[in-house]
C-alpha positions as a Markdown table, in Angstrom:
| # | Residue | x | y | z |
|---|---|---|---|---|
| 1 | Met | 237.5 | 175.5 | 61.3 |
| 2 | Met | 239.6 | 172.7 | 62.7 |
| 3 | Ile | 238.2 | 169.2 | 62.2 |
| 4 | Gly | 240.9 | 167.0 | 63.8 |
| 5 | Lys | 243.9 | 167.0 | 66.2 |
| 6 | Ser | 246.9 | 164.8 | 66.6 |
| 7 | Leu | 249.6 | 164.6 | 69.2 |
| 8 | Gly | 253.2 | 163.7 | 68.4 |
| 9 | Ile | 255.4 | 162.3 | 71.3 |
| 10 | Trp | 259.2 | 162.3 | 71.4 |
| 11 | Ile | 261.0 | 160.9 | 74.5 |
| 12 | Glu | 264.7 | 161.3 | 74.8 |
| 13 | Glu | 266.7 | 160.4 | 77.9 |
| 14 | Asp | 265.0 | 162.3 | 80.8 |
| 15 | Ser | 262.9 | 164.6 | 78.7 |
| 16 | Ile | 259.6 | 164.5 | 76.7 |
| 17 | Glu | 258.4 | 166.7 | 73.9 |
| 18 | Leu | 254.8 | 167.0 | 72.8 |
| 19 | Ser | 253.7 | 168.6 | 69.6 |
| 20 | Leu | 249.9 | 169.2 | 69.0 |
| 21 | Leu | 248.8 | 169.5 | 65.4 |
| 22 | Ser | 245.4 | 170.4 | 64.0 |
| 23 | Arg | 243.9 | 170.1 | 60.5 |
| 24 | Ser | 241.3 | 172.3 | 58.9 |
| 25 | Trp | 238.6 | 171.2 | 56.4 |
| 26 | Lys | 240.9 | 172.6 | 53.7 |
| 27 | Arg | 243.4 | 169.9 | 54.8 |
| 28 | Arg | 245.9 | 172.5 | 55.9 |
| 29 | Val | 247.9 | 171.4 | 58.9 |
| 30 | Arg | 248.8 | 173.8 | 61.7 |
| 31 | Val | 251.0 | 173.4 | 64.8 |
| 32 | Ala | 248.8 | 174.4 | 67.7 |
| 33 | Gly | 251.3 | 174.1 | 70.5 |
| 34 | Ile | 254.6 | 172.5 | 71.7 |
| 35 | Leu | 255.3 | 171.4 | 75.2 |
| 36 | Lys | 258.8 | 170.2 | 76.3 |
| 37 | Leu | 259.4 | 168.9 | 79.8 |
| 38 | Glu | 263.0 | 168.3 | 80.9 |
| 39 | Thr | 264.5 | 166.4 | 83.9 |
| 40 | Leu | 261.3 | 164.5 | 84.5 |
| 41 | Ser | 262.9 | 162.5 | 87.3 |
| 42 | Ala | 263.6 | 165.7 | 89.2 |
| 43 | Met | 260.0 | 167.0 | 89.0 |
| 44 | Pro | 257.6 | 166.6 | 92.0 |
| 45 | Ala | 255.3 | 163.7 | 91.9 |
| 46 | Gly | 252.4 | 164.4 | 89.6 |
| 47 | Glu | 253.8 | 167.7 | 88.3 |
| 48 | Ala | 254.7 | 166.4 | 84.9 |
| 49 | Arg | 251.2 | 164.8 | 84.5 |
| 50 | Arg | 249.5 | 168.0 | 85.6 |
| 51 | Gln | 251.4 | 170.0 | 83.0 |
| 52 | Val | 250.6 | 167.6 | 80.2 |
| 53 | Asp | 246.9 | 167.5 | 81.2 |
| 54 | Thr | 246.8 | 171.3 | 81.3 |
| 55 | Phe | 248.4 | 171.5 | 77.9 |
| 56 | Leu | 245.9 | 169.1 | 76.3 |
| 57 | Gly | 243.0 | 170.6 | 78.1 |
| 58 | Arg | 243.9 | 174.1 | 76.9 |
| 59 | His | 243.7 | 173.0 | 73.3 |
| 60 | Gly | 240.7 | 170.6 | 73.8 |
| 61 | Ala | 242.9 | 167.6 | 72.7 |
| 62 | Arg | 242.6 | 165.1 | 75.6 |
| 63 | Asp | 240.9 | 162.5 | 73.3 |
| 64 | Cys | 243.0 | 163.1 | 70.1 |
| 65 | Arg | 245.1 | 160.5 | 68.4 |
| 66 | Lys | 248.6 | 160.1 | 69.9 |
| 67 | Ala | 251.7 | 158.9 | 68.0 |
| 68 | Leu | 254.9 | 157.9 | 69.8 |
| 69 | Met | 258.2 | 158.4 | 67.9 |
| 70 | Ile | 261.0 | 155.9 | 68.6 |
| 71 | Pro | 264.6 | 157.0 | 67.9 |
| 72 | Arg | 266.3 | 155.3 | 64.9 |
| 73 | Arg | 269.1 | 153.9 | 67.1 |
| 74 | Gln | 266.6 | 151.9 | 69.2 |
| 75 | Val | 265.1 | 150.1 | 66.1 |
| 76 | Ile | 266.8 | 147.3 | 64.2 |
| 77 | Val | 266.2 | 147.5 | 60.5 |
| 78 | Arg | 266.7 | 144.5 | 58.1 |
| 79 | Gln | 266.0 | 144.4 | 54.4 |
| 80 | Val | 265.0 | 141.2 | 52.7 |
| 81 | Asp | 263.9 | 140.4 | 49.1 |
| 82 | Leu | 260.8 | 138.3 | 48.6 |
| 83 | Pro | 259.1 | 137.0 | 45.4 |
| 84 | Ala | 256.4 | 139.3 | 44.1 |
| 85 | Glu | 253.9 | 136.4 | 44.6 |
| 86 | Ala | 254.3 | 136.9 | 48.4 |
| 87 | Glu | 252.4 | 140.2 | 48.2 |
| 88 | Thr | 249.1 | 138.3 | 48.4 |
| 89 | Asn | 249.9 | 137.2 | 52.0 |
| 90 | Leu | 252.7 | 139.6 | 52.8 |
| 91 | Ala | 252.0 | 139.9 | 56.6 |
| 92 | Lys | 252.4 | 136.2 | 57.1 |
| 93 | Ala | 255.6 | 136.1 | 54.9 |
| 94 | Val | 257.1 | 138.9 | 57.0 |
| 95 | Glu | 256.3 | 137.0 | 60.2 |
| 96 | Tyr | 258.3 | 134.0 | 59.0 |
| 97 | Gln | 261.2 | 136.3 | 58.2 |
| 98 | Val | 261.0 | 137.9 | 61.7 |
| 99 | Val | 261.3 | 134.5 | 63.3 |
| 100 | Gly | 264.5 | 133.9 | 61.4 |
| 101 | Leu | 265.9 | 137.2 | 62.4 |
| 102 | Leu | 265.5 | 136.7 | 66.2 |
| 103 | Pro | 268.5 | 135.4 | 68.1 |
| 104 | Asp | 266.5 | 132.9 | 70.1 |
| 105 | Ala | 262.9 | 131.8 | 70.6 |
| 106 | Glu | 262.7 | 133.7 | 73.9 |
| 107 | Ser | 263.2 | 137.1 | 72.3 |
| 108 | Gln | 260.2 | 139.4 | 72.4 |
| 109 | Val | 259.9 | 142.1 | 69.8 |
| 110 | Ser | 257.3 | 144.2 | 68.0 |
| 111 | His | 257.7 | 144.5 | 64.3 |
| 112 | Gly | 256.5 | 146.3 | 61.3 |
| 113 | Tyr | 257.5 | 146.6 | 57.7 |
| 114 | Thr | 257.5 | 148.8 | 54.6 |
| 115 | Val | 257.6 | 147.7 | 51.0 |
| 116 | Val | 260.1 | 149.1 | 48.4 |
| 117 | Arg | 258.7 | 148.3 | 44.9 |
| 118 | Asn | 261.2 | 147.7 | 42.2 |
| 119 | Gly | 258.8 | 148.6 | 39.4 |
| 120 | Lys | 255.7 | 146.9 | 38.0 |
| 121 | Ala | 257.7 | 144.4 | 36.0 |
| 122 | Ser | 259.9 | 143.4 | 38.9 |
| 123 | Lys | 259.6 | 139.8 | 40.2 |
| 124 | Thr | 260.8 | 140.7 | 43.7 |
| 125 | Leu | 259.7 | 143.0 | 46.5 |
| 126 | Arg | 262.3 | 144.6 | 48.9 |
| 127 | Ile | 260.9 | 144.5 | 52.4 |
| 128 | Ser | 262.3 | 146.7 | 55.2 |
| 129 | Ile | 261.5 | 145.1 | 58.5 |
| 130 | Tyr | 261.6 | 147.2 | 61.7 |
| 131 | Leu | 262.2 | 145.3 | 65.0 |
| 132 | Leu | 261.8 | 146.9 | 68.4 |
| 133 | Ser | 262.6 | 145.1 | 71.7 |
| 134 | Arg | 259.5 | 144.7 | 73.8 |
| 135 | Pro | 261.3 | 145.7 | 77.0 |
| 136 | Ile | 262.4 | 149.0 | 75.4 |
| 137 | Leu | 258.9 | 149.6 | 74.0 |
| 138 | Asp | 257.3 | 148.9 | 77.4 |
| 139 | Gly | 259.6 | 151.4 | 79.0 |
| 140 | Tyr | 258.4 | 154.1 | 76.6 |
| 141 | Leu | 254.8 | 153.2 | 77.0 |
| 142 | Glu | 255.1 | 153.2 | 80.8 |
| 143 | Thr | 256.5 | 156.7 | 80.6 |
| 144 | Cys | 253.5 | 157.8 | 78.5 |
| 145 | Arg | 251.0 | 156.1 | 80.8 |
| 146 | Ala | 252.5 | 157.9 | 83.8 |
| 147 | Leu | 251.8 | 161.2 | 82.1 |
| 148 | Gly | 248.2 | 160.1 | 81.2 |
| 149 | Leu | 248.9 | 159.6 | 77.5 |
| 150 | Val | 247.3 | 156.6 | 75.8 |
| 151 | Val | 249.3 | 155.9 | 72.6 |
| 152 | Asp | 247.5 | 154.9 | 69.4 |
| 153 | Arg | 250.6 | 154.5 | 67.2 |
| 154 | Val | 254.3 | 153.7 | 67.6 |
| 155 | Leu | 256.6 | 154.3 | 64.7 |
| 156 | Pro | 260.3 | 154.8 | 64.1 |
| 157 | Ser | 261.5 | 158.3 | 63.5 |
| 158 | Ser | 262.7 | 157.4 | 60.0 |
| 159 | Val | 259.3 | 156.2 | 58.9 |
| 160 | Ala | 257.6 | 159.3 | 60.2 |
| 161 | Leu | 260.1 | 161.6 | 58.5 |
| 162 | Ser | 259.8 | 159.8 | 55.2 |
| 163 | Ser | 256.0 | 159.8 | 55.5 |
| 164 | Trp | 256.1 | 163.6 | 55.9 |
| 165 | Arg | 258.3 | 163.9 | 52.8 |
| 166 | Leu | 256.2 | 161.6 | 50.7 |
| 167 | Ser | 252.8 | 163.0 | 51.8 |
| 168 | Leu | 253.3 | 166.7 | 52.5 |
| 169 | Gly | 256.9 | 167.2 | 51.4 |
| 170 | Ser | 257.3 | 170.9 | 50.8 |
| 171 | Gly | 254.7 | 171.3 | 48.1 |
| 172 | Gln | 257.2 | 170.3 | 45.4 |
| 173 | Lys | 257.2 | 167.5 | 43.0 |
| 174 | Arg | 258.5 | 164.3 | 44.6 |
| 175 | Gln | 261.8 | 163.1 | 43.4 |
| 176 | Pro | 264.5 | 160.8 | 44.8 |
| 177 | Cys | 266.4 | 162.7 | 47.6 |
| 178 | Leu | 268.3 | 162.4 | 50.8 |
| 179 | Leu | 266.8 | 163.8 | 54.1 |
| 180 | Gly | 268.9 | 164.3 | 57.2 |
| 181 | His | 268.1 | 165.3 | 60.8 |
| 182 | Trp | 271.0 | 166.4 | 62.9 |
| 183 | Lys | 270.6 | 166.4 | 66.6 |
| 184 | Gly | 272.8 | 165.7 | 69.6 |
| 185 | Gly | 275.8 | 164.7 | 67.5 |
| 186 | Arg | 273.8 | 162.1 | 65.6 |
| 187 | Leu | 272.8 | 162.4 | 61.9 |
| 188 | Glu | 269.7 | 160.4 | 61.0 |
| 189 | Leu | 269.9 | 160.0 | 57.2 |
| 190 | Leu | 267.1 | 158.8 | 54.9 |
| 191 | Ala | 267.2 | 157.8 | 51.3 |
| 192 | Ile | 263.8 | 158.4 | 49.8 |
| 193 | Gly | 262.6 | 157.4 | 46.3 |
| 194 | Glu | 259.7 | 158.7 | 44.3 |
| 195 | Glu | 257.2 | 156.6 | 46.4 |
| 196 | Asp | 259.2 | 154.7 | 49.1 |
| 197 | Leu | 261.7 | 154.9 | 51.9 |
| 198 | Leu | 264.7 | 153.1 | 50.4 |
| 199 | Tyr | 266.8 | 152.9 | 53.5 |
| 200 | Ser | 267.8 | 154.8 | 56.6 |
| 201 | Arg | 270.8 | 154.9 | 59.0 |
| 202 | Glu | 272.1 | 156.9 | 61.9 |
| 203 | Leu | 275.6 | 158.1 | 61.9 |
| 204 | Ala | 277.9 | 159.9 | 64.4 |
| 205 | Ala | 278.5 | 163.6 | 63.3 |
| 206 | Glu | 279.8 | 165.9 | 66.0 |
| 207 | Thr | 280.6 | 168.9 | 63.8 |
| 208 | Pro | 279.1 | 170.7 | 60.8 |
| 209 | Glu | 282.2 | 169.7 | 58.8 |
| 210 | Thr | 281.5 | 166.0 | 59.5 |
| 211 | Val | 277.9 | 166.4 | 58.5 |
| 212 | Val | 279.0 | 167.9 | 55.1 |
| 213 | Glu | 281.5 | 165.2 | 54.6 |
| 214 | Ile | 278.9 | 162.4 | 55.3 |
| 215 | Leu | 276.3 | 164.0 | 53.1 |
| 216 | Gln | 278.7 | 164.4 | 50.2 |
| 217 | Lys | 279.7 | 160.7 | 50.4 |
| 218 | Glu | 276.1 | 159.5 | 50.8 |
| 219 | Ala | 274.9 | 161.7 | 47.9 |
| 220 | Asp | 277.5 | 160.2 | 45.6 |
| 221 | Gln | 276.5 | 156.7 | 46.6 |
| 222 | Phe | 272.8 | 157.5 | 46.3 |
| 223 | Ala | 273.2 | 158.9 | 42.8 |
| 224 | Gly | 275.0 | 155.7 | 41.7 |
| 225 | Lys | 272.3 | 153.5 | 43.2 |
| 226 | Thr | 269.4 | 155.4 | 41.7 |
| 227 | Gly | 271.0 | 155.7 | 38.3 |
| 228 | Leu | 271.1 | 159.5 | 38.2 |
| 229 | Ser | 273.1 | 161.1 | 35.4 |
| 230 | Asp | 276.5 | 162.7 | 36.2 |
| 231 | Ser | 275.0 | 166.1 | 35.5 |
| 232 | Ala | 272.1 | 165.7 | 37.9 |
| 233 | Ser | 272.6 | 166.6 | 41.5 |
| 234 | Val | 271.0 | 164.8 | 44.4 |
| 235 | Glu | 268.7 | 167.0 | 46.5 |
| 236 | Val | 269.7 | 166.8 | 50.2 |
| 237 | Gly | 267.1 | 168.1 | 52.7 |
| 238 | Leu | 268.5 | 169.0 | 56.1 |
| 239 | Leu | 266.6 | 169.5 | 59.4 |
| 240 | Asn | 267.9 | 171.2 | 62.5 |
| 241 | Ala | 271.2 | 172.2 | 61.1 |
| 242 | Ser | 271.3 | 176.0 | 61.3 |
| 243 | Asp | 275.1 | 175.9 | 61.3 |
| 244 | Leu | 275.2 | 174.9 | 57.7 |
| 245 | Thr | 274.1 | 177.1 | 54.8 |
| 246 | Pro | 273.4 | 176.2 | 51.1 |
| 247 | Glu | 276.1 | 178.8 | 50.1 |
| 248 | Asp | 278.8 | 176.9 | 52.1 |
| 249 | Pro | 281.8 | 177.0 | 49.7 |
| 250 | Thr | 283.2 | 173.8 | 51.2 |
| 251 | Thr | 280.5 | 171.6 | 49.6 |
| 252 | Ser | 279.0 | 171.1 | 46.1 |
| 253 | Leu | 275.8 | 169.6 | 47.6 |
| 254 | Lys | 272.4 | 170.8 | 46.6 |
| 255 | Leu | 271.3 | 171.5 | 50.1 |
| 256 | Arg | 267.8 | 172.4 | 51.0 |
| 257 | Met | 267.6 | 173.9 | 54.5 |
| 258 | Phe | 264.3 | 173.7 | 56.4 |
| 259 | Ser | 264.2 | 176.7 | 58.7 |
| 260 | Asp | 260.5 | 177.5 | 59.4 |
| 261 | Ala | 257.0 | 176.1 | 59.3 |
| 262 | Arg | 256.3 | 177.3 | 55.7 |
| 263 | Ser | 259.4 | 175.4 | 54.3 |
| 264 | Leu | 257.9 | 172.3 | 55.8 |
| 265 | Gly | 254.5 | 172.7 | 54.3 |
| 266 | Leu | 252.9 | 173.6 | 57.7 |
| 267 | Glu | 251.4 | 176.5 | 59.5 |
| 268 | Val | 251.7 | 177.7 | 63.2 |
| 269 | Ser | 248.9 | 179.1 | 65.4 |
| 270 | Gln | 251.3 | 181.5 | 67.1 |
| 271 | Pro | 254.3 | 183.3 | 65.6 |
| 272 | Lys | 256.5 | 182.5 | 68.6 |
| 273 | Leu | 256.3 | 178.8 | 67.7 |
| 274 | Asn | 258.1 | 179.3 | 64.4 |
| 275 | Gly | 261.9 | 179.4 | 63.9 |
| 276 | Arg | 264.7 | 177.4 | 65.4 |
| 277 | Thr | 262.6 | 175.9 | 68.2 |
| 278 | Phe | 260.1 | 174.7 | 65.6 |
| 279 | Ile | 262.7 | 172.9 | 63.6 |
| 280 | Gln | 264.3 | 171.4 | 66.7 |
| 281 | Ser | 260.9 | 169.9 | 67.6 |
| 282 | Phe | 260.2 | 168.4 | 64.2 |
| 283 | Leu | 260.6 | 164.8 | 65.3 |
| 284 | Ser | 257.6 | 165.1 | 67.5 |
| 285 | Ile | 255.8 | 167.2 | 64.8 |
| 286 | Ala | 256.4 | 164.4 | 62.3 |
| 287 | Gly | 254.8 | 162.0 | 64.8 |
| 288 | Gly | 251.8 | 164.2 | 65.1 |
| 289 | Leu | 251.4 | 164.3 | 61.3 |
| 290 | Ser | 251.0 | 160.5 | 61.2 |
| 291 | Gly | 247.8 | 160.8 | 63.2 |
| 292 | Phe | 245.9 | 162.6 | 60.4 |
| 293 | Arg | 245.9 | 159.8 | 57.8 |
| 294 | Arg | 244.6 | 156.3 | 58.2 |
| 295 | Thr | 246.6 | 155.3 | 55.1 |
| 296 | Leu | 250.1 | 156.7 | 55.4 |
| 297 | Pro | 252.7 | 156.3 | 52.7 |
| 298 | His | 254.2 | 153.8 | 55.2 |
| 299 | Ser | 251.3 | 152.6 | 57.5 |
| 300 | Ile | 253.5 | 151.0 | 60.1 |
| 301 | Asn | 252.6 | 150.6 | 63.8 |
| 302 | Leu | 255.0 | 148.9 | 66.3 |
| 303 | Leu | 252.3 | 149.1 | 69.1 |
| 304 | Pro | 251.3 | 145.5 | 70.1 |
| 305 | Phe | 247.9 | 144.7 | 68.5 |
| 306 | Asp | 246.2 | 143.9 | 71.8 |
| 307 | Gln | 247.0 | 147.5 | 73.0 |
| 308 | Arg | 245.5 | 149.2 | 69.9 |
| 309 | Ile | 241.8 | 148.5 | 70.8 |
| 310 | Arg | 240.1 | 151.5 | 72.3 |
| 311 | Lys | 236.6 | 151.0 | 73.9 |
| 312 | Ser | 233.8 | 153.2 | 72.7 |
| 313 | Arg | 230.1 | 153.2 | 73.1 |
| 314 | Trp | 229.9 | 153.5 | 69.3 |
| 315 | Arg | 232.1 | 150.5 | 68.6 |
| 316 | Gln | 229.2 | 148.2 | 67.8 |
| 317 | Val | 227.5 | 150.6 | 65.4 |
| 318 | Pro | 229.7 | 149.7 | 62.4 |
| 319 | Thr | 229.2 | 146.0 | 63.1 |
| 320 | Tyr | 225.4 | 146.3 | 63.0 |
| 321 | Ala | 225.5 | 148.6 | 60.0 |
| 322 | Leu | 227.7 | 146.1 | 58.1 |
| 323 | Leu | 225.4 | 143.3 | 59.1 |
| 324 | Ala | 222.3 | 145.1 | 57.8 |
| 325 | Ala | 224.1 | 145.9 | 54.6 |
| 326 | Asn | 225.2 | 142.3 | 54.1 |
| 327 | Gly | 221.6 | 141.1 | 54.7 |
| 328 | Leu | 220.3 | 143.5 | 52.0 |
| 329 | Leu | 223.1 | 142.4 | 49.7 |
| 330 | Ala | 222.4 | 138.7 | 50.2 |
| 331 | Leu | 218.7 | 139.3 | 49.5 |
| 332 | Ala | 219.4 | 141.1 | 46.3 |
| 333 | Leu | 221.8 | 138.4 | 45.2 |
| 334 | Ala | 219.2 | 135.7 | 45.9 |
| 335 | Leu | 216.6 | 137.5 | 43.8 |
| 336 | Arg | 218.9 | 138.3 | 41.0 |
| 337 | Gln | 220.7 | 134.9 | 40.7 |
| 338 | Pro | 218.2 | 133.1 | 38.4 |
| 339 | Tyr | 218.1 | 136.1 | 36.0 |
| 340 | Gln | 221.8 | 136.5 | 36.0 |
| 341 | Glu | 222.4 | 132.8 | 35.3 |
| 342 | Ala | 220.0 | 132.7 | 32.3 |
| 343 | Arg | 221.4 | 135.9 | 30.9 |
| 344 | Phe | 225.0 | 134.7 | 31.3 |
| 345 | Ala | 224.3 | 131.3 | 29.6 |
| 346 | Arg | 222.7 | 133.1 | 26.7 |
| 347 | Glu | 225.6 | 135.5 | 26.3 |
| 348 | Leu | 228.0 | 132.6 | 26.6 |
| 349 | Arg | 226.3 | 130.6 | 23.8 |
| 350 | Gln | 226.4 | 133.7 | 21.6 |
| 351 | Glu | 230.0 | 134.3 | 22.2 |
| 352 | Val | 230.9 | 130.6 | 21.5 |
| 353 | Ala | 229.0 | 130.8 | 18.2 |
| 354 | Arg | 230.8 | 134.0 | 17.3 |
| 355 | Leu | 234.2 | 132.6 | 18.0 |
| 356 | Glu | 233.8 | 129.1 | 16.6 |
| 357 | Pro | 234.8 | 130.0 | 13.0 |
| 358 | Glu | 237.9 | 131.9 | 14.3 |
| 359 | Val | 238.9 | 128.9 | 16.5 |
| 360 | Lys | 238.7 | 126.6 | 13.5 |
| 361 | Arg | 240.8 | 128.9 | 11.4 |
| 362 | Val | 243.4 | 129.2 | 14.2 |
| 363 | Arg | 243.6 | 125.4 | 14.6 |
| 364 | Ser | 244.0 | 125.0 | 10.8 |
| 365 | Val | 246.9 | 127.5 | 10.8 |
| 366 | Glu | 248.5 | 125.8 | 13.8 |
| 367 | Ser | 248.3 | 122.5 | 12.0 |
| 368 | Glu | 250.0 | 124.0 | 8.9 |
| 369 | Ile | 252.7 | 125.6 | 11.1 |
| 370 | Ala | 253.4 | 122.3 | 12.8 |
| 371 | Asp | 253.8 | 120.5 | 9.4 |
| 372 | Ala | 256.1 | 123.2 | 8.2 |
| 373 | Gln | 258.2 | 123.0 | 11.3 |
| 374 | Arg | 258.6 | 119.2 | 10.9 |
| 375 | Lys | 259.7 | 119.6 | 7.3 |
| 376 | Val | 262.2 | 122.3 | 8.2 |
| 377 | Ala | 263.6 | 120.1 | 11.0 |
| 378 | Leu | 263.9 | 117.2 | 8.5 |
| 379 | Leu | 265.6 | 119.4 | 5.9 |
| 380 | Ala | 268.0 | 120.7 | 8.6 |
| 381 | Arg | 269.0 | 117.1 | 9.6 |
| 382 | Leu | 269.6 | 116.1 | 6.0 |
| 383 | Lys | 271.6 | 119.3 | 5.3 |
| 384 | Asp | 273.8 | 118.6 | 8.4 |
| 385 | Gly | 274.7 | 115.0 | 7.7 |
| 386 | His | 273.9 | 114.0 | 4.1 |
| 387 | Arg | 277.2 | 115.2 | 2.6 |
| 388 | Phe | 279.4 | 113.1 | 4.8 |
| 389 | Ser | 277.3 | 110.0 | 4.1 |
| 390 | Leu | 277.6 | 110.5 | 0.4 |
| 391 | Glu | 281.3 | 111.1 | 0.6 |
| 392 | Ala | 281.8 | 107.8 | 2.5 |
| 393 | Leu | 279.4 | 105.9 | 0.1 |
| 394 | Asn | 281.3 | 107.3 | -2.9 |
| 395 | Glu | 284.6 | 106.2 | -1.5 |
| 396 | Met | 283.3 | 102.6 | -0.8 |
| 397 | Ser | 281.9 | 102.3 | -4.4 |
| 398 | Thr | 285.4 | 103.1 | -5.6 |
| 399 | Ile | 287.5 | 100.8 | -3.5 |
| 400 | Ile | 285.2 | 97.7 | -3.1 |
| 401 | Pro | 285.7 | 95.2 | -5.9 |
| 402 | Lys | 283.1 | 94.6 | -8.6 |
| 403 | Asp | 282.6 | 91.0 | -7.5 |
| 404 | Thr | 281.4 | 92.3 | -4.1 |
| 405 | Ala | 277.7 | 93.2 | -3.4 |
| 406 | Val | 276.4 | 95.5 | -0.6 |
| 407 | Phe | 272.9 | 94.7 | 0.6 |
| 408 | Asp | 272.8 | 97.0 | 3.5 |
| 409 | Tyr | 274.6 | 100.3 | 4.3 |
| 410 | Asn | 274.1 | 102.0 | 7.7 |
| 411 | Phe | 275.8 | 105.2 | 8.6 |
| 412 | Lys | 275.7 | 106.7 | 12.1 |
| 413 | Ser | 278.7 | 109.0 | 12.4 |
| 414 | Pro | 281.4 | 108.1 | 12.8 |
| 415 | Val | 280.5 | 104.4 | 12.5 |
| 416 | Ile | 279.5 | 102.6 | 9.2 |
| 417 | Glu | 278.2 | 99.1 | 9.0 |
| 418 | Ile | 277.9 | 97.2 | 5.7 |
| 419 | Tyr | 276.3 | 93.9 | 5.0 |
| 420 | Gly | 276.6 | 92.0 | 1.7 |
| 421 | Ser | 278.2 | 89.1 | -0.2 |
| 422 | Ser | 281.6 | 88.7 | -2.0 |
| 423 | Val | 283.7 | 86.1 | -3.8 |
| 424 | Ala | 286.5 | 86.9 | -1.3 |
| 425 | Ala | 285.3 | 88.8 | 1.7 |
| 426 | Ala | 288.4 | 88.3 | 3.9 |
| 427 | Gly | 290.3 | 91.1 | 2.1 |
| 428 | Leu | 287.6 | 93.7 | 2.4 |
| 429 | Pro | 288.8 | 95.2 | 5.8 |
| 430 | Gln | 292.3 | 95.7 | 4.5 |
| 431 | Leu | 290.9 | 97.5 | 1.4 |
| 432 | Leu | 288.9 | 99.9 | 3.6 |
| 433 | Asp | 291.7 | 100.6 | 6.0 |
| 434 | Asn | 294.0 | 101.5 | 3.1 |
| 435 | Ser | 291.5 | 104.4 | 2.3 |
| 436 | Lys | 292.2 | 107.8 | 4.0 |
| 437 | Leu | 288.5 | 108.0 | 5.0 |
| 438 | Phe | 288.2 | 104.7 | 7.0 |
| 439 | Lys | 289.9 | 103.2 | 10.0 |
| 440 | Glu | 289.6 | 100.4 | 12.6 |
| 441 | Thr | 287.7 | 98.1 | 10.1 |
| 442 | Glu | 286.6 | 94.8 | 11.5 |
| 443 | Phe | 284.1 | 91.9 | 11.0 |
| 444 | Val | 281.1 | 92.2 | 13.1 |
| 445 | Ala | 280.1 | 88.5 | 12.5 |
| 446 | Pro | 281.9 | 85.4 | 11.1 |
| 447 | Ile | 281.9 | 85.0 | 7.3 |
| 448 | Thr | 279.2 | 82.5 | 6.1 |
| 449 | Arg | 278.2 | 81.2 | 2.7 |
| 450 | Asp | 274.9 | 81.5 | 0.9 |
| 451 | Ala | 273.3 | 78.9 | -1.4 |
| 452 | Ser | 275.4 | 80.0 | -4.4 |
| 453 | Gln | 278.6 | 79.6 | -2.2 |
| 454 | Arg | 279.2 | 83.4 | -2.0 |
| 455 | Glu | 280.7 | 84.6 | 1.2 |
| 456 | Ile | 278.3 | 86.6 | 3.4 |
| 457 | Tyr | 280.0 | 89.3 | 5.5 |
| 458 | Arg | 279.1 | 92.0 | 8.0 |
| 459 | Ile | 281.8 | 94.7 | 8.5 |
| 460 | Arg | 282.1 | 97.7 | 10.8 |
| 461 | Thr | 284.4 | 100.7 | 10.1 |
| 462 | Lys | 284.9 | 104.2 | 11.3 |
| 463 | Leu | 285.3 | 107.5 | 9.5 |
| 464 | Glu | 288.7 | 109.1 | 9.8 |
| 465 | Thr | 287.8 | 112.5 | 11.6 |
| 466 | Gly | 291.3 | 113.8 | 11.8 |
| 467 | Thr | 291.1 | 115.4 | 8.4 |
| 468 | Gly | 288.4 | 117.8 | 9.5 |
| 469 | Ser | 286.0 | 116.8 | 6.7 |
| 470 | Val | 283.7 | 114.8 | 9.0 |
| 471 | Pro | 282.4 | 116.1 | 12.3 |
| 472 | Pro | 282.7 | 113.8 | 15.4 |
| 473 | Glu | 278.9 | 113.9 | 15.9 |
| 474 | Ser | 276.5 | 113.9 | 12.9 |
| 475 | Pro | 272.9 | 112.9 | 12.6 |
| 476 | Ala | 272.3 | 109.1 | 12.1 |
| 477 | Gln | 271.9 | 108.1 | 8.5 |
| 478 | Gly | 270.6 | 104.9 | 7.1 |
| 479 | Ile | 271.0 | 104.0 | 3.3 |
| 480 | Arg | 270.2 | 100.6 | 2.0 |
| 481 | Gly | 271.0 | 99.4 | -1.5 |
| 482 | Lys | 273.0 | 97.0 | -3.6 |
| 483 | Lys | 276.1 | 97.4 | -5.7 |
């Protein structure tokens, strides 16, 4: 029993391809039909629309969801890194980035974005921003409207292909891989991580040999970026490339060729739909797959917001239902509020009483730790500078005459200031300069006399640092005493 249908649309040059998919209650997806119209401009007026209407009517799918695929070459992709905090208002942050990417204020674009998460502990988000010119988009939409198709979703082909790989895949465990789609001399290449589309690009590839060469180079680079070991090979999935085989001796790639519906995790309603034609139509099929899930691995939609609204007679029902639910919830909260507040206050008092002894013990331990840290810091300062101060003090006690007294000794490396009295203070600077530990000795103030006629002096000298025994910068020391 089929419970849903979705139509994928692929427009290329003067042709259009429609792939209709249906999904059963067992969530199995089946390709119900494929319609391809070529040389649209040469068809009689209304003929293309008639064929599309007949196709949809035959399958009962006129009102199904419709997704339009945009070729990768028509979409501009830019990757930016944003702080992880921007995730709370990511849509607005991306809008600011889009304004900066536009060449001028007159440019009109539709945009969407996907997020590449760098791990739970990462402080940044890598955002892939997709930009599509509005004139180009309007041209695609006008073609669809001319055929009677009202589009619900517009998405780049790369996003649709990666969503297929991440949601359905092929029934295998998801792992980092490359996925390529080769058509019309162009190779659309996707790098897919375990949960995200890492990047995509479109490259020129006219021959199978060129495809192999590109895939080998990209696989080597991808292995380096994802940190795969040298022994691990990168899985490369390839669509629409029947000229290449996994046994091709010219390549060491771990190629996975998708040749039929089963290899893509899909079913077909008619055997004739399977095979090469099926694979060639996979871009429109991937678009149809996006219509089955409201939350895709990459929920991107380049359709302007004002064109996404679809009128329905049931559109007000959810509003009224939500209003009624909110009314009941408000009434319940109003009746429950007094009881909740009293219960919360009681539980809070109990919790405070339970934690109070623990808090006191923690504060006591914190005070002890702070005292110990201050003592350790003091001991460290004394350890670093005390030896040099004692060395200088010992030298002074040796060379200063016995009739000279030192009242104050201040050491702040490399400067020493002494203050005291002497019978003959004028000769003290010379005595200090004659020592190998002191230099540049001078009086700080004129010599005066005290009541006992002793000469009062104040002398400044410097430690000789050239010997390597005294560092150029040591903690300040202050020693007071009397000889």
